[in-house]
C-alpha positions in Angstrom: -45.0 25.9 -26.2 -43.1 28.5 -24.0 -44.9 31.0 -21.8 -43.8 34.1 -20.1 -45.5 37.1 -18.1 -44.7 40.7 -18.1 -45.2 43.4 -15.7 -44.7 47.0 -15.8 -42.4 48.4 -13.1 -45.3 50.4 -11.7 -46.1 47.9 -8.4 -44.6 48.1 -4.9 -41.4 46.3 -5.2 -42.1 43.6 -2.6 -45.0 42.4 -5.2 -42.6 41.1 -7.7 -41.2 38.5 -5.4 -44.5 36.8 -4.7 -45.4 37.1 -8.6 -42.2 35.8 -9.9 -42.5 32.9 -7.3 -46.2 32.1 -8.3 -44.9 32.2 -11.9 -42.0 29.6 -11.4 -44.7 27.8 -9.5 -47.3 27.6 -12.1 -44.7 26.6 -15.0 -44.1 29.8 -16.7 -40.7 29.8 -18.3 -39.9 33.7 -18.1 -40.4 36.8 -16.1 -40.0 40.1 -17.4 -40.0 43.6 -15.8 -40.0 46.8 -17.7 -38.0 50.0 -17.1 -40.4 52.8 -18.1 -39.4 56.4 -16.8 -39.8 57.7 -13.5 -41.1 54.2 -12.2 -39.3 51.7 -10.2 -35.9 50.4 -11.2 -36.1 46.9 -13.0 -32.6 46.3 -12.3 -33.4 46.6 -8.5 -36.8 44.7 -9.0 -35.2 41.7 -11.1 -32.4 41.2 -8.6 -34.6 40.5 -5.4 -36.7 38.2 -8.0 -33.4 36.4 -8.8 -32.5 35.7 -5.3 -36.0 34.7 -4.4 -36.7 32.1 -7.3 -34.6 29.2 -8.8 -35.7 28.0 -12.3 -37.6 30.7 -14.2 -35.7 33.2 -16.6 -35.8 36.8 -15.8 -35.4 39.7 -18.3 -36.0 43.7 -18.7 -38.6 44.5 -21.3 -37.3 47.0 -22.2 -34.1 49.1 -21.5 -33.5 52.0 -24.3 -30.0 53.3 -25.2 -30.9 56.6 -24.8 -31.7 56.7 -21.1 -29.5 53.5 -20.0 -26.0 53.8 -21.6 -25.0 50.2 -23.4 -22.2 50.1 -21.4 -24.2 50.0 -18.2 -26.3 47.9 -19.7 -23.6 45.3 -20.5 -22.6 45.7 -16.8 -26.1 45.1 -15.2 -26.8 42.3 -17.5 -23.6 40.2 -16.5 -24.4 41.3 -13.0 -27.7 40.0 -13.0 -26.8 36.9 -15.0 -24.2 36.3 -12.2 -27.0 36.7 -9.2 -29.7 34.6 -11.1 -27.3 31.8 -11.9 -27.1 32.3 -15.5 -31.0 33.2 -15.9 -31.0 36.7 -17.1 -31.9 38.0 -20.6 -31.6 41.3 -21.8 -34.6 42.9 -23.7 -33.8 46.3 -25.4 -35.3 48.6 -27.9 -35.3 52.3 -29.0 -38.1 53.3 -26.3 -41.1 55.3 -26.9 -40.5 58.8 -28.1 -44.0 59.9 -26.0 -41.9 59.3 -22.8 -38.4 60.4 -23.8 -39.7 63.6 -24.5 -40.4 64.5 -20.8 -36.4 64.6 -20.2 -35.7 66.2 -23.6 -34.6 63.3 -25.5 -35.2 63.0 -29.2 -34.2 59.5 -30.2 -32.2 59.7 -33.1 -31.6 56.9 -35.4 -33.4 54.5 -33.4 -33.0 51.2 -35.2 -29.3 52.0 -35.6 -29.2 52.6 -32.2 -30.7 49.4 -31.0 -28.3 47.4 -33.6 -25.0 49.0 -32.6 -26.0 48.6 -29.1 -26.7 44.7 -29.3 -23.3 44.4 -31.4 -21.5 46.4 -28.4 -23.1 44.3 -25.6 -22.4 41.0 -27.4 -18.7 41.9 -27.9 -18.4 43.1 -24.3 -19.9 39.8 -23.0 -17.8 37.5 -25.5 -14.6 39.3 -23.3 -13.8 41.4 -26.3 -12.9 45.0 -26.8 -15.6 46.8 -28.4 -14.0 49.5 -30.2 -16.7 50.9 -32.5 -16.8 53.8 -35.0 -20.6 53.6 -35.6 -23.4 56.4 -36.0 -24.6 56.3 -32.6 -21.9 54.5 -30.4 -18.2 55.7 -31.1 -16.0 53.9 -28.6 -12.3 53.4 -27.9 -10.2 50.3 -27.7 -10.5 50.8 -23.9 -14.0 49.7 -24.2 -14.2 46.4 -22.5 -15.5 44.4 -19.4 -12.9 44.4 -16.5 -14.2 41.2 -15.1 -15.2 37.6 -17.0 -18.9 37.3 -17.3 -20.8 34.2 -16.1 -21.9 33.5 -19.6 -20.3 34.8 -22.9 -23.9 34.9 -24.4 -26.6 36.1 -22.5 -29.9 36.1 -25.0 -30.9 39.5 -26.2 -34.4 40.5 -27.2 -35.5 43.1 -29.2 -38.9 45.0 -28.3 -40.5 46.3 -31.5 -43.8 47.9 -32.5 -42.9 49.5 -36.0 -41.9 47.5 -39.2 -38.3 48.3 -39.2 -37.8 47.1 -35.7 -39.7 44.0 -36.3 -37.0 43.2 -39.1 -34.4 44.3 -36.7 -35.6 41.5 -34.4 -35.3 38.8 -37.3 -32.2 40.2 -38.3 -30.1 40.3 -35.1 -31.9 39.0 -32.2 -31.8 36.1 -30.2 -35.5 36.8 -29.4 -38.4 39.2 -29.9 -41.1 41.1 -28.1 -43.4 42.6 -30.4 -45.3 44.6 -28.3 -49.1 45.3 -27.8 -50.5 44.0 -30.9 -53.8 42.2 -30.4 -53.9 38.3 -30.9 -56.0 38.5 -34.2 -53.3 40.7 -35.8 -50.4 38.9 -34.9 -50.2 37.2 -38.3 -49.2 40.5 -39.6 -46.1 41.0 -37.5 -44.4 37.6 -38.7 -44.0 38.7 -42.2 -41.6 41.7 -41.0 -39.5 39.5 -38.7 -39.2 36.6 -41.3 -38.2 39.2 -43.9 -35.8 40.6 -41.6 -34.3 36.8 -40.4 -33.9 36.0 -44.3 -32.0 39.3 -45.2 -29.5 38.0 -42.6 -29.1 34.7 -43.8 -31.2 33.4 -40.9 -34.7 31.1 -40.2 -37.6 32.5 -38.4 -36.9 29.3 -35.9 -33.5 30.8 -35.0 -35.6 33.6 -33.2 -37.7 33.1 -30.0 -40.6 35.2 -31.0 -42.8 36.0 -28.2 -46.7 36.6 -28.8 -46.7 39.5 -26.5 -50.4 40.3 -25.4 -52.0 42.4 -22.8 -54.4 40.7 -20.6 -57.0 41.4 -17.6 -58.2 38.0 -16.2 -60.9 37.9 -13.6 -64.4 36.3 -13.2 -65.2 40.0 -12.2 -65.7 41.3 -15.9 -66.3 44.9 -14.6 -62.9 44.9 -12.6 -61.0 43.2 -15.4 -62.2 45.9 -18.1 -61.3 48.6 -15.3 -57.7 47.5 -15.2 -57.5 46.9 -19.0 -58.9 50.9 -19.4 -56.3 52.3 -16.8 -53.2 50.3 -18.8 -54.4 51.7 -22.1 -55.1 55.2 -20.7 -51.2 55.3 -19.4 -49.6 53.7 -22.5 -52.0 54.1 -25.6 -50.5 57.7 -26.6 -47.2 55.8 -26.9 -48.3 53.3 -29.0 -46.7 53.3 -32.6 -48.7 54.3 -35.8 -48.6 50.7 -36.7 -50.3 49.7 -33.5 -53.0 52.5 -34.0 -53.5 51.2 -37.5 -54.2 47.7 -36.4 -56.9 49.0 -34.0 -58.4 51.4 -36.7 -57.4 54.6 -34.6 -54.9 57.1 -34.8 -52.6 59.1 -32.5 -55.1 62.1 -32.2 -57.6 59.5 -30.6 -55.5 59.1 -27.7 -54.5 62.8 -27.2 -57.4 63.5 -24.8 -56.4 60.7 -22.7 -52.8 61.7 -22.7 -53.9 65.2 -21.5 -56.1 63.9 -18.9 -53.5 61.1 -18.0 -50.1 62.8 -18.1 -50.7 66.5 -17.7 -53.8 66.6 -15.5 -53.0 63.5 -13.7 -56.7 62.4 -13.5 -56.5 58.9 -13.8 -60.3 58.4 -13.2 -61.5 60.8 -16.3 -58.8 59.3 -18.5 -60.1 55.8 -18.0 -63.5 57.4 -18.9 -62.0 58.4 -22.4 -60.8 55.0 -23.4 -63.2 53.3 -26.2 -64.4 50.1 -27.1 -61.9 49.9 -30.3 -58.9 50.7 -27.8 -60.2 47.9 -25.8 -59.5 45.4 -28.2 -55.8 45.7 -28.1 -56.0 43.3 -24.8 -58.0 40.4 -23.8 -60.5 40.7 -20.6 -62.5 38.2 -19.1 -62.1 34.7 -17.5 -59.8 31.9 -18.4 -62.3 30.8 -21.0 -62.3 34.6 -22.8 -58.6 34.3 -22.7 -58.4 30.7 -24.5 -60.7 31.6 -27.1 -58.5 34.6 -28.2 -55.6 32.8 -28.1 -56.6 30.1 -30.3 -55.8 32.4 -33.1 -51.9 32.3 -32.0 -52.1 28.4 -31.5 -53.3 28.0 -35.2 -50.3 30.2 -36.3 -48.0 28.1 -34.9 -46.5 30.6 -32.3 -44.3 28.7 -29.9 -44.2 31.4 -27.2 -47.3 33.3 -25.5 -46.4 36.4 -23.2 -48.9 37.5 -21.1 -48.9 41.1 -20.2 -49.9 43.8 -17.8 -52.5 44.6 -16.2 -52.9 40.7 -16.1 -55.8 41.6 -13.9 -57.4 43.5 -11.1 -55.5 41.0 -8.8 -52.2 40.1 -10.6 -51.3 37.3 -8.2 -55.1 35.6 -8.8 -54.7 35.9 -12.5 -51.1 34.4 -12.7 -52.5 31.5 -10.7 -55.7 31.4 -12.8 -53.7 31.2 -16.2 -51.2 29.0 -14.7 -54.1 26.3 -13.7 -56.5 27.0 -16.6 -54.8 28.6 -19.4 -51.2 26.8 -19.8 -52.5 23.5 -19.6 -54.8 23.9 -22.5 -51.9 25.1 -25.0 -49.6 22.3 -23.4 -51.7 19.6 -24.7 
């Protein structure tokens, strides 16, 4: 079993070094940082993490080709891989339309944009010229890296919440980050990825599919719930219709929360509007609560569990708890 940990890019930059070092010390395999708009730069964060760790793999979860040009993605991926000694992996997807609208971007042809981005970056990293006449990217023969990357194949993971993007994971990616599905519904995700793999003549085992969950771990259940409420209040309106359906909800249920959180900037009010069905997207409580919810994934034969934000009211303690009490359970 492989284990990873994911953080949003909303924490003070210095914290990520301590969090990554703890994750490495407790046996996690990967450390991911998101690149959400108007928060801290994942590239800068991961550079500092790379220099402060030795073994753990690092990655973006995720960057999108609308706010970060694919040429820039390739440059940053190759450079971070160099800085980390070959430990970088690039997580990419189309981004959330609810956030992209802040800067006036309508994500046209999102699946095509991701597929062409993956193709272009792979060619650049392989030392090839990446001339493309696609629907999203139109590059000339002068599109090539002017230096030799340390690795010619950096693993590329695709983030997904919709069926079409889940299929894309299976069809073209080295790995997948199917985001924000409750553990009990993960079995609904795998058929889409498998179908995508089969359409491309691949096997599901060819893809490192991470079962990405949200968790908030603490012996103080009220504090754990409060941390999860705040994360749902921030991101809930950006969930895909597929995620909403898994929870038995709709986008309309999150509209008052979005108004309070994003427009009024009233975090306390937004948290009070998060309902019990919404909380089911994540796992909250102590290590035993987490293990109980994750047994479903183990029964499905999942080979990679990824623990995501908020992790808990005290993230460093949460990493230590998961590393000490949860990871050994699933290693056995």
